[in-house]
Backbone as numpy.savetxt, mean C-alpha at the origin, in Angstrom:
# Nx Ny Nz CAx CAy CAz Cx Cy Cz
45.06 -38.04 9.06 44.61 -36.89 9.82 44.40 -35.69 8.89
45.39 -35.47 8.03 45.31 -34.34 7.09 44.12 -34.50 6.15
43.89 -35.74 5.67 42.79 -36.00 4.76 41.44 -35.86 5.47
41.37 -36.23 6.73 40.14 -36.10 7.50 39.78 -34.63 7.69
40.77 -33.81 7.95 40.54 -32.38 8.13 40.08 -31.75 6.82
40.71 -32.09 5.72 40.32 -31.55 4.41 38.90 -32.04 4.06
38.62 -33.30 4.34 37.28 -33.85 4.10 36.22 -33.13 4.92
36.54 -32.84 6.21 35.62 -32.12 7.09 35.36 -30.71 6.58
36.42 -30.03 6.14 36.27 -28.67 5.60 35.44 -28.71 4.33
35.71 -29.67 3.47 34.98 -29.80 2.21 33.49 -30.05 2.47
33.19 -30.96 3.39 31.80 -31.26 3.74 31.12 -30.02 4.35
31.85 -29.29 5.20 31.31 -28.07 5.80 30.98 -27.03 4.73
31.87 -26.87 3.76 31.65 -25.91 2.67 30.41 -26.32 1.86
30.27 -27.60 1.58 29.11 -28.08 0.82 27.82 -27.84 1.61
27.84 -28.11 2.90 26.65 -27.90 3.73 26.29 -26.42 3.78
27.25 -25.55 4.00 27.00 -24.11 4.07 26.50 -23.59 2.71
27.11 -24.03 1.64 26.68 -23.59 0.30 25.27 -24.08 0.00
24.95 -25.31 0.35 23.60 -25.85 0.13 22.58 -25.10 0.96
22.92 -24.85 2.20 22.04 -24.11 3.11 21.78 -22.71 2.56
22.83 -22.03 2.12 22.68 -20.68 1.57 21.82 -20.70 0.32
22.06 -21.64 -0.57 21.25 -21.73 -1.80 19.79 -22.03 -1.48
19.53 -22.92 -0.55 18.17 -23.25 -0.18 17.42 -22.03 0.33
18.00 -21.32 1.27 17.33 -20.16 1.84 17.28 -18.99 0.85
18.29 -18.87 0.03 18.27 -17.83 -1.00 17.12 -18.08 -1.98
16.94 -19.32 -2.40 15.83 -19.65 -3.30 14.48 -19.37 -2.65
14.34 -19.70 -1.37 13.09 -19.40 -0.66 12.85 -17.90 -0.58
13.88 -17.15 -0.31 13.75 -15.68 -0.24 13.33 -15.14 -1.60
13.95 -15.60 -2.65 13.61 -15.14 -4.00 12.17 -15.51 -4.35
11.73 -16.71 -4.00 10.35 -17.12 -4.27 9.36 -16.22 -3.55
9.63 -15.92 -2.28 8.73 -15.05 -1.53 8.77 -13.63 -2.08
9.93 -13.16 -2.47 10.03 -11.82 -3.05 9.27 -11.74 -4.37
9.33 -12.80 -5.15 8.59 -12.84 -6.41 7.09 -12.79 -6.15
6.62 -13.49 -5.12 5.20 -13.42 -4.75 4.79 -11.99 -4.42
5.62 -11.31 -3.63 5.33 -9.92 -3.26 5.32 -9.03 -4.49
6.31 -9.19 -5.36 6.37 -8.36 -6.56 5.19 -8.62 -7.49
4.77 -9.87 -7.61 3.60 -10.17 -8.43 2.34 -9.56 -7.83
2.19 -9.65 -6.52 1.01 -9.03 -5.89 1.07 -7.52 -6.05
2.26 -6.93 -6.01 2.40 -5.49 -6.22 1.93 -5.12 -7.63
2.33 -5.89 -8.63 1.92 -5.58 -10.00 0.40 -5.60 -10.14
-0.22 -6.62 -9.59 -1.68 -6.74 -9.66 -2.33 -5.58 -8.91
-1.87 -5.32 -7.71 -2.46 -4.26 -6.88 -2.21 -2.90 -7.51
-1.02 -2.69 -8.02 -0.69 -1.39 -8.64 -1.62 -1.12 -9.82
-1.85 -2.12 -10.65 -2.76 -1.94 -11.78 -4.18 -1.65 -11.32
-4.61 -2.35 -10.26 -5.95 -2.10 -9.73 -6.05 -0.71 -9.12
-5.00 -0.30 -8.41 -5.01 1.05 -7.81 -5.06 2.11 -8.89
-4.30 1.92 -9.95 -4.32 2.89 -11.03 -5.73 2.99 -11.60
-6.34 1.86 -11.87 -7.68 1.86 -12.44 -8.68 2.50 -11.48
-8.65 2.05 -10.21 -9.61 2.58 -9.24 -9.41 4.05 -8.96
-8.16 4.45 -8.77 -7.90 5.81 -8.35 -7.94 6.81 -9.49
-7.44 6.43 -10.62 -7.36 7.40 -11.69 -8.63 7.47 -12.52
-9.35 6.40 -12.58 -10.54 6.42 -13.42 -11.80 6.57 -12.58
-12.11 5.53 -11.85 -13.40 5.48 -11.17 -13.50 6.52 -10.06
-12.53 6.53 -9.13 -12.65 7.46 -8.01 -12.61 8.91 -8.46
-11.78 9.22 -9.45 -11.71 10.60 -9.91 -13.05 11.03 -10.50
-13.65 10.18 -11.33 -14.96 10.52 -11.91 -16.01 10.70 -10.82
-16.03 9.77 -9.86 -17.01 9.87 -8.78 -16.77 11.11 -7.92
-15.50 11.40 -7.64 -15.20 12.58 -6.82 -15.68 13.86 -7.50
-15.46 13.97 -8.80 -15.89 15.17 -9.50 -17.41 15.32 -9.46
-18.14 14.23 -9.66 -19.60 14.28 -9.56 -20.03 14.64 -8.14
-19.33 14.05 -7.19 -19.63 14.27 -5.77 -19.44 15.73 -5.40
-18.35 16.30 -5.87 -18.06 17.69 -5.55 -19.06 18.63 -6.20
-19.49 18.31 -7.40 -20.53 19.12 -8.04 -21.80 19.14 -7.18
-22.08 18.01 -6.56 -23.26 17.90 -5.72 -23.14 18.77 -4.47
-21.95 18.83 -3.88 -21.79 19.58 -2.63 -21.13 20.94 -2.83
-20.83 21.29 -4.07 -20.02 22.48 -4.33 -20.60 23.76 -3.77
-21.88 23.83 -3.65 -22.47 25.08 -3.17 -22.50 25.17 -1.65
-21.99 24.18 -0.96 -22.17 24.16 0.48 -21.00 24.66 1.30
-19.82 24.27 0.98 -18.74 24.59 1.90 -17.41 24.73 1.17
-16.66 25.75 1.53 -15.34 25.98 0.95 -14.33 24.94 1.45
-14.59 24.41 2.64 -13.68 23.42 3.24 -13.56 22.19 2.34
-14.68 21.72 1.78 -14.65 20.56 0.90 -13.86 20.85 -0.37
-13.99 22.08 -0.88 -13.25 22.43 -2.09 -11.75 22.39 -1.82
-11.34 22.90 -0.67 -9.92 22.87 -0.31 -9.43 21.44 -0.15
-10.25 20.62 0.50 -9.90 19.22 0.69 -9.81 18.50 -0.65
-10.74 18.79 -1.54 -10.71 18.18 -2.86 -9.45 18.57 -3.63
-9.04 19.83 -3.53 -7.81 20.23 -4.23 -6.60 19.50 -3.67
-6.60 19.23 -2.37 -5.51 18.46 -1.78 -5.55 17.00 -2.26
-6.75 16.46 -2.42 -6.88 15.09 -2.95 -6.38 15.04 -4.38
-6.74 16.05 -5.17 -6.29 16.09 -6.56 -4.77 16.24 -6.63
-4.20 16.98 -5.71 -2.73 17.10 -5.66 -2.10 15.74 -5.35
-2.73 15.01 -4.43 -2.24 13.67 -4.11 -2.37 12.74 -5.32
-3.44 12.90 -6.09 -3.59 12.10 -7.30 -2.50 12.45 -8.32
-2.19 13.72 -8.40 -1.11 14.15 -9.30 0.20 13.49 -8.85
0.45 13.48 -7.54 1.64 12.81 -7.00 1.62 11.32 -7.33
0.43 10.71 -7.25 0.29 9.29 -7.56 0.67 9.02 -9.02
0.19 9.87 -9.91 0.48 9.69 -11.34 1.97 9.83 -11.61
2.61 10.78 -10.93 4.03 11.06 -11.17 4.98 10.28 -10.27
4.45 9.38 -9.46 5.29 8.61 -8.54 6.23 7.70 -9.34
7.48 7.65 -8.87 8.47 6.82 -9.54 8.93 5.65 -8.68
8.66 5.69 -7.39 9.06 4.60 -6.50 7.83 3.99 -5.83
8.00 2.80 -5.33 6.92 2.12 -4.62 6.47 2.94 -3.42
7.42 3.50 -2.69 7.09 4.29 -1.51 6.26 5.52 -1.87
6.59 6.18 -2.99 5.83 7.35 -3.42 4.40 6.96 -3.81
4.25 5.83 -4.49 2.91 5.35 -4.86 2.11 5.06 -3.59
2.73 4.38 -2.64 2.04 4.04 -1.40 1.61 5.29 -0.65
2.52 6.24 -0.55 2.24 7.47 0.20 1.09 8.25 -0.44
1.15 8.46 -1.74 0.11 9.24 -2.40 -1.22 8.50 -2.40
-1.20 7.18 -2.53 -2.43 6.41 -2.49 -3.09 6.51 -1.12
-2.29 6.43 -0.07 -2.83 6.59 1.28 -3.39 8.00 1.48
-2.73 9.00 0.93 -3.22 10.38 1.05 -4.57 10.54 0.37
-4.74 9.90 -0.77 -6.02 9.96 -1.48 -7.11 9.30 -0.63
-6.80 8.13 -0.09 -7.79 7.42 0.75 -8.16 8.24 1.98
-7.17 8.82 2.61 -7.43 9.65 3.79 -8.30 10.85 3.43
-7.95 11.49 2.35 -8.71 12.66 1.91 -10.15 12.31 1.61
-10.36 11.17 0.95 -11.72 10.75 0.65 -12.51 10.46 1.92
-11.87 9.81 2.88 -12.56 9.55 4.14 -12.98 10.85 4.81
-12.09 11.81 4.82 -12.42 13.11 5.43 -13.50 13.84 4.65
-13.43 13.78 3.33 -14.43 14.41 2.49 -15.80 13.80 2.76
-15.85 12.48 2.84 -17.11 11.79 3.11 -17.64 12.11 4.50
-16.75 12.21 5.48 -17.18 12.56 6.83 -17.74 13.97 6.87
-17.04 14.90 6.24 -17.48 16.30 6.26 -18.80 16.50 5.53
-18.94 15.83 4.40 -20.14 16.05 3.60 -21.36 15.42 4.26
-21.16 14.48 5.14 -22.29 13.91 5.88 -22.95 14.93 6.77
-22.28 16.04 7.04 -22.83 17.09 7.89 -23.84 17.96 7.15
-23.90 17.88 5.85 -24.83 18.69 5.06 -26.16 17.97 4.93
-27.13 18.38 5.73 -28.43 17.72 5.71 -29.10 17.85 4.35
-28.94 19.01 3.70 -29.59 19.21 2.41 -29.06 18.21 1.39
-27.77 17.92 1.46 -27.16 16.97 0.52 -27.60 15.55 0.79
-27.60 15.17 2.06 -27.88 13.78 2.38 -29.30 13.38 2.03
-30.17 14.35 1.83 -31.54 14.06 1.42 -31.57 13.66 -0.05
-30.71 14.21 -0.85 -30.71 13.94 -2.29 -30.27 12.51 -2.57
-31.00 11.86 -3.46 -30.71 10.47 -3.81 -29.36 10.35 -4.53
-29.07 11.28 -5.45 -27.80 11.24 -6.18 -26.61 11.35 -5.24
-26.74 12.26 -4.29 -25.66 12.48 -3.34 -25.40 11.21 -2.54
-26.45 10.61 -2.02 -26.30 9.40 -1.21 -25.71 8.27 -2.03
-26.15 8.16 -3.27 -25.62 7.11 -4.14 -24.13 7.31 -4.42
-23.73 8.54 -4.72 -22.31 8.84 -4.95 -21.49 8.58 -3.70
-22.03 9.00 -2.58 -21.31 8.80 -1.31 -21.09 7.31 -1.06
-22.11 6.50 -1.29 -21.97 5.05 -1.08 -20.97 4.43 -2.05
-20.99 4.88 -3.30 -20.04 4.36 -4.29 -18.61 4.71 -3.89
-18.39 5.94 -3.43 -17.05 6.33 -3.00 -16.60 5.53 -1.79
-17.51 5.29 -0.86 -17.16 4.50 0.32 -16.78 3.07 -0.09
-17.56 2.49 -1.00 -17.26 1.13 -1.46 -15.91 1.06 -2.15
-15.62 2.05 -3.00 -14.33 2.06 -3.70 -13.18 2.23 -2.73
-13.38 3.09 -1.74 -12.32 3.29 -0.75 -12.08 2.00 0.04
-13.15 1.26 0.35 -12.99 -0.02 1.04 -12.26 -1.03 0.15
-12.55 -1.00 -1.15 -11.88 -1.91 -2.08 -10.38 -1.60 -2.13
-10.05 -0.32 -2.17 -8.64 0.08 -2.18 -7.96 -0.40 -0.90
-8.63 -0.25 0.23 -8.06 -0.72 1.50 -7.85 -2.23 1.49
-8.76 -2.96 0.84 -8.57 -4.41 0.77 -7.34 -4.75 -0.07
-7.06 -3.94 -1.11 -5.83 -4.14 -1.89 -4.60 -3.83 -1.04
-4.68 -2.78 -0.23 -3.56 -2.48 0.67 -3.29 -3.70 1.56
-4.35 -4.26 2.13 -4.19 -5.38 3.05 -3.63 -6.61 2.34
-4.13 -6.88 1.15 -3.63 -8.03 0.39 -2.13 -7.92 0.16
-1.69 -6.75 -0.26 -0.26 -6.54 -0.50 0.51 -6.61 0.81
0.00 -5.95 1.84 0.69 -5.95 3.13 0.85 -7.35 3.70
-0.15 -8.21 3.51 -0.04 -9.59 3.99 1.13 -10.31 3.34
1.28 -10.14 2.02 2.41 -10.76 1.30 3.74 -10.19 1.79
3.79 -8.88 1.95 5.03 -8.24 2.39 5.39 -8.64 3.81
4.39 -8.70 4.67 4.66 -9.08 6.06 5.18 -10.52 6.13
4.63 -11.41 5.31 5.12 -12.78 5.26 6.58 -12.82 4.80
6.87 -12.05 3.76 8.24 -11.97 3.24 9.19 -11.40 4.30
8.80 -10.28 4.90 9.66 -9.63 5.90 9.86 -10.52 7.13
8.80 -11.25 7.51 8.93 -12.17 8.64 9.91 -13.29 8.30
9.81 -13.80 7.07 10.74 -14.85 6.65 12.18 -14.35 6.68
12.38 -13.10 6.27 13.74 -12.53 6.29 14.28 -12.38 7.70
13.38 -12.18 8.66 13.85 -11.90 10.01 13.96 -13.14 10.90
13.53 -14.31 10.40 13.62 -15.51 11.21 14.89 -16.30 10.89
15.34 -17.03 11.89 16.54 -17.85 11.75 16.20 -19.06 10.92
17.02 -19.51 10.07 18.34 -19.11 9.65 18.34 -18.21 8.40
17.13 -17.90 7.88 17.09 -17.08 6.66 17.57 -15.65 6.93
17.51 -15.20 8.20 18.03 -13.86 8.51 19.54 -13.78 8.28
20.23 -14.86 8.51 21.68 -14.88 8.26 21.95 -14.78 6.76
21.20 -15.59 6.00 21.37 -15.56 4.54 21.05 -14.18 3.99
19.94 -13.58 4.45 19.56 -12.27 3.93 20.59 -11.20 4.29
21.19 -11.30 5.46 22.24 -10.33 5.83 23.48 -10.52 4.97
23.87 -11.78 4.78 25.07 -12.07 3.96 24.88 -11.55 2.54
23.67 -11.77 2.00 23.41 -11.38 0.61 22.90 -9.94 0.48
22.70 -9.25 1.60 22.28 -7.85 1.55 20.83 -7.66 1.13
19.97 -8.62 1.41 18.56 -8.53 1.04 17.82 -7.77 2.13
17.07 -6.76 1.73 16.38 -5.88 2.67 14.88 -6.18 2.70
14.23 -5.84 3.82 12.76 -5.98 3.89 12.09 -5.01 2.90
10.86 -5.33 2.53 10.11 -4.50 1.58 9.15 -3.60 2.35
8.80 -2.45 1.75 7.89 -1.53 2.45 6.44 -1.99 2.38
5.67 -1.61 3.39 4.24 -1.91 3.46 3.44 -0.64 3.25
2.17 -0.80 2.92 1.27 0.34 2.87 1.00 0.82 4.28
0.49 -0.08 5.09 0.02 0.33 6.40 0.80 -0.28 7.55
1.47 -1.37 7.32 2.16 -2.04 8.42 1.14 -2.47 9.44
1.19 -1.87 10.62 0.17 -2.12 11.62 -0.93 -1.10 11.36
-2.10 -1.54 11.13 -3.22 -0.69 10.74 -3.19 0.65 11.48
-2.69 1.70 10.83 -2.59 2.99 11.49 -3.91 3.73 11.46
-4.00 4.75 12.27 -5.13 5.65 12.20 -4.88 6.56 11.01
-5.68 6.41 9.97 -5.44 7.14 8.73 -5.65 8.64 8.88
-6.20 9.06 10.00 -6.44 10.49 10.18 -5.29 11.19 10.89
-4.30 10.42 11.29 -3.13 11.03 11.92 -2.30 11.72 10.87
-1.69 12.80 11.26 -0.90 13.60 10.32 0.26 12.81 9.73
0.81 11.85 10.48 1.95 11.10 9.97 1.58 10.23 8.77
0.31 9.90 8.62 -0.11 9.09 7.50 -0.83 9.89 6.42
-1.29 11.08 6.77 -2.00 11.92 5.80 -1.46 13.32 5.89
-1.11 13.87 4.75 -0.73 15.27 4.78 -1.94 16.15 4.56
-3.06 15.54 4.19 -4.27 16.30 3.91 -4.90 16.68 5.24
-5.12 17.92 5.43 -5.70 18.42 6.65 -6.89 19.31 6.34
-7.76 19.45 7.33 -8.84 20.42 7.17 -8.78 21.44 8.26
């Protein structure tokens, strides 16, 4: 009887340890996928936002600079968000400033469409289209990363991996957008006009 009880406890310990290791390895594999996608996306965001979009924005603003003070104010807010992006030290700060840049660009493009004199110019239209395409590309990177994170977070919240993640103190990872928010809401953009 005593040996049967010890054998049962030993088998239970082995099963629990194996189960924990299995789910821990799966969690780590999914987390590694998310971190790898973050590295790729982060490098792309840096390239797109700091090089291409900044150059295009400056050309774009030169084109509309004589029209409205509102665009100049919006551009300075976008540049401030870019400064925040450059100086960001956490993933959340990078996400927040990147979203602010995207929101600001969307608003800038919407506002500048109101200038009939500008929209007639070929250079203006070409710059506007390039900025729209880049902004869409950035959004596709947000979605790519969010898909990986959502898969990881879902795995953490489903049984039995939720027990393992709680025991080991593993937390969900942040998303860019989560559920596709309205980027013009104040909660997602601090840039206002």
